[in-house]
Each structure stands twice: as C-alpha cells, then as structure tokens.
TORBA-578829 format. One line per field, with one value per residue (C-alpha): x, y, z; chain; residue in three letters. Coordinates in pm, 1 decimal. Layout:
N
x c(X  ...)
y c(Y  ...)
z c(Z  ...)
ch c(A  ...)
aa c(ALA  ...)
This chain:
192
x c(-8455.1  -8548.3  -8902.2  -8990.4  -8638.4  -8711.3  -8607.1  -8856.2  -8845.1  -8502.8  -8159.9  -7871.9  -7531.2  -7240.0  -6849.5  -6558.0  -6545.4  -6879.3  -7093.9  -7446.3  -7399.3  -7773.7  -8080.3  -8344.7  -8699.9  -8842.2  -9241.7  -9344.8  -9291.0  -8949.1  -8982.3  -8745.0  -8985.2  -8720.1  -8361.4  -8152.9  -7822.4  -7629.8  -7286.9  -7035.4  -7125.1  -7453.5  -7707.8  -7980.0  -7826.3  -8074.4  -8414.0  -8575.8  -8936.7  -9043.6  -9402.2  -9730.8  -9601.1  -9411.7  -9076.4  -9029.3  -8698.6  -8572.8  -8247.9  -8045.1  -7823.8  -7456.6  -7674.4  -7948.1  -8153.7  -8376.3  -8265.6  -8524.3  -8807.0  -8905.5  -9106.7  -9106.6  -9342.6  -9247.5  -8894.2  -9046.4  -9084.4  -9392.7  -9594.5  -9479.0  -9071.8  -8959.6  -8583.2  -8423.8  -8150.0  -7979.8  -8116.5  -8441.5  -8597.5  -8786.9  -8580.0  -8802.0  -9144.3  -9259.1  -9525.5  -9430.4  -9731.4  -9544.2  -9188.3  -9299.1  -9337.2  -9678.1  -9812.2  -9657.2  -9299.2  -9185.3  -8843.6  -8717.9  -8391.6  -8191.9  -8410.7  -8738.2  -8795.2  -9004.8  -8702.8  -8945.7  -9293.3  -9366.4  -9578.6  -9562.6  -9787.6  -9621.3  -9264.2  -9361.3  -9334.8  -9684.1  -9871.0  -9700.3  -9367.9  -9291.6  -8961.7  -8844.3  -8591.8  -8575.0  -8856.2  -9071.4  -9149.9  -8916.9  -9012.4  -9284.1  -9329.6  -9558.8  -9556.7  -9777.8  -9620.3  -9322.8  -9330.5  -9298.7  -9531.6  -9745.0  -9545.9  -9251.8  -9218.6  -8912.8  -9007.7  -8794.4  -8707.9  -9012.0  -9286.8  -9334.3  -9310.6  -8922.0  -8991.3  -9240.8  -9151.0  -9380.4  -9282.5  -9424.2  -9271.5  -8961.7  -8860.9  -8890.5  -9149.9  -9252.4  -9123.6  -9013.3  -9152.5  -8947.7  -9070.1  -8949.9  -8933.2  -9275.7  -9450.6  -9426.2  -9363.9  -9004.0  -8988.4  -9001.4  -8732.9  -8828.0  -8742.3  -8592.2)
y c(2693.3  2957.1  2970.5  3177.4  3316.3  3405.2  3268.5  3053.9  2848.1  2816.5  2920.1  2830.9  3004.9  2839.4  2938.4  2823.3  2517.4  2419.9  2551.0  2634.1  3061.2  3152.2  3002.5  3242.0  3194.3  3342.9  3269.3  3225.5  3618.2  3601.4  3820.9  3730.4  3650.5  3520.3  3518.0  3298.4  3333.3  3118.5  3161.0  2901.4  2665.2  2619.2  2876.4  3068.0  3423.1  3667.5  3502.7  3716.2  3764.9  3978.3  3875.7  4076.5  4449.2  4454.0  4268.6  4102.8  4040.3  3771.2  3814.7  3581.5  3534.7  3303.7  3006.6  3042.3  3229.0  3464.5  3820.5  4038.5  4048.8  4366.5  4446.8  4759.5  4886.0  5133.0  5174.9  5236.0  5077.0  4919.0  4668.6  4509.3  4484.9  4268.5  4221.7  3942.1  3815.0  3521.4  3346.8  3353.4  3606.7  3897.4  4247.8  4490.7  4552.6  4900.5  4925.8  5169.0  5306.5  5436.5  5436.2  5630.9  5445.5  5480.9  5297.0  5122.2  5064.4  4776.4  4711.2  4405.7  4301.9  3953.3  3787.6  3913.1  4182.9  4477.5  4793.4  5075.0  5125.7  5423.7  5506.3  5719.9  5951.6  5965.8  5909.6  6155.2  5999.6  6032.5  5974.4  5775.9  5650.9  5412.1  5291.9  5000.1  4884.5  4461.0  4434.1  4727.6  5057.4  5332.6  5626.1  5740.3  6076.8  6205.3  6348.3  6552.4  6482.7  6452.7  6757.1  6644.9  6777.8  6693.0  6507.4  6346.4  6056.2  5853.8  5519.7  5355.4  4976.0  4909.4  5044.0  5387.3  5745.9  5897.4  6217.2  6392.5  6722.2  6941.1  6954.2  7144.5  7208.2  6984.9  7226.6  7166.9  7408.4  7460.7  7251.2  6920.3  6720.6  6451.0  6111.7  5860.6  5508.1  5450.1  5728.4  5986.4  6374.8  6499.0  6785.2  7033.5  7239.9  7536.6  7476.1  7814.6)
z c(6977.2  6664.8  6527.6  6221.7  6299.0  6627.2  6965.5  7132.5  7442.6  7661.1  7593.5  7829.5  7904.1  8041.6  8132.4  8033.7  8264.0  8114.6  8409.4  8411.3  8381.6  8274.4  8141.4  7916.6  7837.3  7514.4  7451.4  7056.7  6977.9  7072.4  7359.2  7672.5  7923.2  8244.9  8300.9  8551.9  8667.8  8852.4  9084.8  8980.8  9261.3  9048.9  9325.2  9107.3  9210.5  9012.6  8896.5  8677.0  8480.2  8222.1  8093.3  8138.1  8090.0  8483.0  8564.1  8887.1  9013.8  9286.1  9390.0  9611.3  9842.9  9801.1  10021.2  9729.0  10000.3  9857.7  9923.3  9742.0  9512.7  9347.9  9068.0  8800.5  8574.3  8304.0  8470.4  8824.9  9079.3  9141.5  9388.2  9704.4  9788.5  9990.4  10135.8  10350.7  10554.3  10503.9  10742.2  10520.5  10778.5  10632.7  10689.0  10538.1  10336.8  10120.6  9857.3  9545.6  9321.4  9031.7  9171.5  9469.5  9853.0  9906.7  10219.3  10507.6  10539.1  10800.6  10880.8  11116.0  11263.9  11218.5  11456.1  11360.8  11622.0  11507.8  11396.9  11262.6  11105.7  10871.0  10635.4  10315.1  10127.5  9774.8  9860.6  10174.4  10535.7  10642.7  10958.9  11240.3  11285.3  11558.0  11648.8  11835.5  12048.4  12123.5  11993.2  12218.7  12094.3  12195.7  11974.8  11821.8  11625.8  11364.3  10967.1  10747.6  10414.0  10489.1  10766.5  11107.2  11319.9  11635.0  11947.3  11940.9  12206.2  12356.6  12602.9  12883.1  12851.1  13037.1  12798.8  12982.4  12868.3  12894.7  12754.4  12515.7  12264.5  12067.2  11684.8  11437.8  11082.5  11202.7  11469.8  11855.2  12052.9  12367.9  12639.6  12698.9  12943.8  13109.9  13318.9  13534.1  13471.2  13664.1  13481.5  13777.0  13615.6  13706.4  13510.7  13209.0  12972.3  12753.2  12428.0  12286.8)
ch c(A  A  A  A  A  A  A  A  A  A  A  A  A  A  A  A  A  A  A  A  A  A  A  A  A  A  A  A  A  A  A  A  A  A  A  A  A  A  A  A  A  A  A  A  A  A  A  A  A  A  A  A  A  A  A  A  A  A  A  A  A  A  A  A  A  A  A  A  A  A  A  A  A  A  A  A  A  A  A  A  A  A  A  A  A  A  A  A  A  A  A  A  A  A  A  A  A  A  A  A  A  A  A  A  A  A  A  A  A  A  A  A  A  A  A  A  A  A  A  A  A  A  A  A  A  A  A  A  A  A  A  A  A  A  A  A  A  A  A  A  A  A  A  A  A  A  A  A  A  A  A  A  A  A  A  A  A  A  A  A  A  A  A  A  A  A  A  A  A  A  A  A  A  A  A  A  A  A  A  A  A  A  A  A  A  A  A  A  A  A  A  A)
aa c(UNK  UNK  UNK  UNK  UNK  UNK  UNK  UNK  UNK  UNK  UNK  UNK  UNK  UNK  UNK  UNK  UNK  UNK  UNK  UNK  UNK  UNK  UNK  UNK  UNK  UNK  UNK  UNK  UNK  UNK  UNK  UNK  UNK  UNK  UNK  UNK  UNK  UNK  UNK  UNK  UNK  UNK  UNK  UNK  UNK  UNK  UNK  UNK  UNK  UNK  UNK  UNK  UNK  UNK  UNK  UNK  UNK  UNK  UNK  UNK  UNK  UNK  UNK  UNK  UNK  UNK  UNK  UNK  UNK  UNK  UNK  UNK  UNK  UNK  UNK  UNK  UNK  UNK  UNK  UNK  UNK  UNK  UNK  UNK  UNK  UNK  UNK  UNK  UNK  UNK  UNK  UNK  UNK  UNK  UNK  UNK  UNK  UNK  UNK  UNK  UNK  UNK  UNK  UNK  UNK  UNK  UNK  UNK  UNK  UNK  UNK  UNK  UNK  UNK  UNK  UNK  UNK  UNK  UNK  UNK  UNK  UNK  UNK  UNK  UNK  UNK  UNK  UNK  UNK  UNK  UNK  UNK  UNK  UNK  UNK  UNK  UNK  UNK  UNK  UNK  UNK  UNK  UNK  UNK  UNK  UNK  UNK  UNK  UNK  UNK  UNK  UNK  UNK  UNK  UNK  UNK  UNK  UNK  UNK  UNK  UNK  UNK  UNK  UNK  UNK  UNK  UNK  UNK  UNK  UNK  UNK  UNK  UNK  UNK  UNK  UNK  UNK  UNK  UNK  UNK  UNK  UNK  UNK  UNK  UNK  UNK  UNK  UNK  UNK  UNK  UNK  UNK)
C-alpha cells in the first residue's frame, strides 16, 4: 500500500494463470525488506530477507524443503552458510567473514555421515584436514595458510594407518611408510 508516495506493507505478484508468484515486503520508509518467490505449485522457492544492512537468503528445493541459507553483507558472503540435501539433512556448513572462508568447513553425505572437515583462515586452508569414508577417517592432512605441510596419512577401512608421507610446500619428501591392516609396518618407499 502506498504511504507518502512510498510502498509500505506487502505487494503480491501473480502468474498469468492467477497463481501466487511473489510476495514483497516493504517497511514504512519504502525499502524492500523481503521477497518470497513461489513455484507454480505454490511452494516457496526462494526466501530473501534484506533487513538490518545484511541480506539473508533461504533457498528451497521444489518440494519446499530448505536447500540453503546464505548471508550477504556489503555484497560479500558473511556469516554461517548452510546447504541441505532434498531429504532435509545438512550437506555443508561454512562461516564467511567479509567474503572469505573462515574457520571450520564441514560436509556430510546424503545419509548424514561425515565426508570431510577442513579449516580455513582468510580463504586459505589452514590446520587439519580430515577426510571420511563411510563415516570413518580415511585421510588426514595438514595445511598452513594454504600450503600443504606436515604428514599426509591414509587409513585402512578398519581405521588403522595404511601409509604416511612427509609433505613440505605441497611436495612429497623423504619416504612413504606403508602399514598392514593390523598396524604392522610393511615397507618404506623413497620419494625422489
């Protein structure tokens, strides 16, 4: 509804067939504070919130379940970002600060089992990387501000160490040690 030549309240948009397409919300200053987009079958597709200087976006699958939650501030990703599978289970979580990935990034598979955990510092991998297979650790690796550094390890399906490799600045160095599923050392292979 117009208020002092400004929109205030809600405005609805419809398809040529008369089905609800959008709902826009406006504050008393005429600023657009939210928009909801609907599919042809009436389910919310996207839910955007523009209040308080930041923009929150909720994306939806065609079944109406949440596909993702994103926050934007000053045209950059800012805050916790989450994505979901169509079954409603969490797919990934990552925090952003001024457009840069910061802190822990976690990803899960469709059944809710961990796939990987990474850490970021200002958009660079930093700290321990953990890779999972069937919910069990399969790979560990270390990063320092984007540089692969430390000991890369792979694990047998039973969780016991399979091999370890020394890594410096992304390059394998020294030797690789290989282990049997019972953790018995088998052999070393020199890396040249």
